[in-house]
C-alpha positions in Angstrom: 92.4 91.8 81.0 94.8 93.3 83.4 97.4 96.0 82.7 100.0 93.5 83.5 98.9 90.8 81.0 98.0 93.5 78.2 100.2 93.6 75.5 98.8 96.6 73.5 98.9 99.9 75.2 101.0 98.3 78.1 101.4 100.7 81.0 104.7 101.6 82.7 105.4 99.0 85.3 105.8 101.6 88.0 102.0 102.4 87.4 100.9 99.1 88.5 99.8 98.6 91.9 101.6 96.3 94.2 98.5 94.5 95.1 98.0 93.8 91.1 101.6 92.8 90.8 101.6 90.5 93.7 98.5 88.9 92.6 99.8 88.2 89.1 103.0 87.0 90.3 101.3 84.4 92.5 99.3 83.3 89.6 102.5 82.7 87.7 102.6 85.7 85.4 106.3 86.0 84.5 105.7 89.5 83.1 104.5 90.7 86.6 107.5 89.3 88.2 109.8 91.1 85.8 107.7 94.3 86.4 107.8 93.7 90.3 111.7 93.4 90.1 112.1 96.4 87.8 109.8 98.6 90.1 112.0 97.8 93.1 115.4 96.9 91.8 116.8 100.7 92.5 115.4 100.4 96.1 117.1 96.9 96.7 120.4 98.0 95.2 120.6 101.3 97.1 120.8 99.5 100.4 124.1 97.6 99.8 125.5 100.7 98.1 124.7 102.6 101.2 126.6 100.0 103.3 129.6 100.6 101.0 129.7 96.9 99.4 131.6 96.6 96.2 129.5 96.0 93.1 129.8 92.1 93.3 128.6 91.9 96.7 125.7 94.4 96.1 124.6 91.9 93.2 124.7 89.1 95.6 122.4 91.0 98.0 120.1 91.9 95.2 120.1 88.3 94.1 119.5 87.0 97.7 116.6 89.4 98.2 115.0 88.5 95.0 115.2 84.9 96.0 113.7 85.5 99.4 110.9 87.5 97.8 110.2 84.6 95.4 110.0 82.2 98.2 108.2 84.3 100.6 105.7 86.1 98.5 102.9 83.7 99.1 103.3 84.7 102.9 102.9 88.5 102.4 99.5 89.5 103.8 99.7 93.2 103.0 101.1 94.3 99.5 101.6 97.7 100.9 104.1 96.4 103.1 106.2 95.1 100.2 108.6 98.0 100.2 109.5 97.9 103.8 109.8 94.1 103.7 112.4 94.3 100.8 114.4 97.0 102.5 114.2 94.7 105.8 115.8 91.7 103.7 118.3 93.8 101.6 119.5 95.5 105.0 119.9 92.1 106.8 121.8 90.6 103.7 124.1 93.8 103.5 124.8 93.7 107.0 125.6 90.1 106.9 128.1 90.7 104.0 129.3 93.8 105.9 130.2 91.4 108.9 131.8 88.8 106.8 134.0 91.4 105.1 135.1 92.6 108.6 136.0 88.8 109.3 133.4 88.6 112.0 131.9 85.2 112.9 129.1 84.4 110.8 125.8 83.6 112.3 125.3 80.8 109.9 128.4 79.1 111.6 127.0 79.2 115.1 123.1 79.4 115.2 123.3 80.0 118.8 125.1 83.4 118.4 122.8 86.3 119.5 121.8 88.8 116.6 123.7 91.7 117.1 121.9 95.0 117.6 121.2 96.9 114.4 123.4 100.1 114.5 121.6 103.3 114.7 123.1 104.3 111.3 121.5 101.2 109.6 118.1 102.2 110.8 118.8 105.7 109.2 119.7 104.1 106.1 116.4 102.1 106.0 114.7 105.4 106.5 116.5 107.2 103.9 115.9 104.5 101.5 112.2 104.2 102.1 112.0 108.0 101.5 114.0 107.7 98.3 111.6 105.0 97.1 108.7 107.2 97.8 110.1 110.0 95.9 110.7 107.9 92.8 107.1 106.5 92.9 105.7 110.1 93.3 107.8 111.5 90.5 106.8 108.5 88.2 103.0 109.3 89.1 103.5 113.0 87.5 102.7 114.0 84.0 105.8 113.6 81.9 105.9 117.4 81.5 105.8 117.9 85.4 108.2 115.2 85.8 110.8 116.5 83.2 110.3 120.1 84.6 111.2 118.8 88.3 114.3 117.0 87.1 115.5 120.0 85.0 115.1 122.4 87.9 116.1 120.2 91.0 118.0 117.1 89.8 120.4 118.8 87.5 123.6 120.7 89.0 123.7 123.5 88.3 120.0 123.7 87.8 118.9 124.8 84.2 118.0 128.4 83.8 114.2 129.2 83.0 115.2 130.0 79.3 116.6 126.6 78.7 113.8 124.9 80.5 111.3 126.7 78.7 112.8 126.0 75.2 113.1 122.0 76.1 109.4 122.0 77.3 107.9 124.2 74.8 106.8 126.5 77.3 106.7 130.7 77.6 109.6 131.6 79.9 106.9 133.7 81.9 104.9 130.5 82.5 107.6 128.5 84.3 107.1 129.8 87.7 103.5 128.9 87.7 104.0 125.6 86.2 106.6 124.8 88.7 104.4 125.6 91.6 101.7 123.5 90.2 104.0 120.5 89.6 105.6 120.8 93.1 102.2 120.7 94.6 101.2 117.7 92.8 104.4 116.0 93.9 103.7 117.1 97.4 100.3 115.5 97.1 101.6 112.3 95.7 104.3 112.1 98.7 101.6 112.6 101.1 99.4 109.7 99.6 102.5 107.4 99.9 102.8 108.4 103.5 106.0 110.4 103.1 105.4 112.5 106.1 104.6 109.5 108.2 108.0 107.9 107.1 109.7 111.0 108.5 107.7 111.3 111.5 106.7 107.8 112.6 
């Protein structure tokens, strides 16, 4: 029994591989579809947000991207390419909404219009979003203690003092430095496995 269909001891969706999720989705598993959307909803939403679209239009971009995924999923040859594919779809939808908002003639109104060049800032947004998704997946792969330690030390502003971190995690203050280094090294390895360095230097 796959972890997607298992009810007892069900894993967190983010722990399921894209290959397994895609396979289960194509088999008609509704739970897998929900898990796939849950895994990538932050990635999809982040793109219209970066374009400065209001909440309703961002929701429309999300819906359009999910619809495109549902229709085109059987054509996906390499599940590892799914995050990049989702970013491209969300990017094009966001760009379309941005153009409409600026009262530029829609490509749908005249199919002969040439596709405008993607501005450099859009390419940078795609790169940033890809890196952020890799970081989310790498963080999710850490142990709960490591994940919380990284959140407390690097995600909060201002950062928590070691005394508070030690108290929350049930650790000795003197062990925080060593534990921090070990967790950062695990995070670095996870990012490398996800191709983070390749994403920064294609």
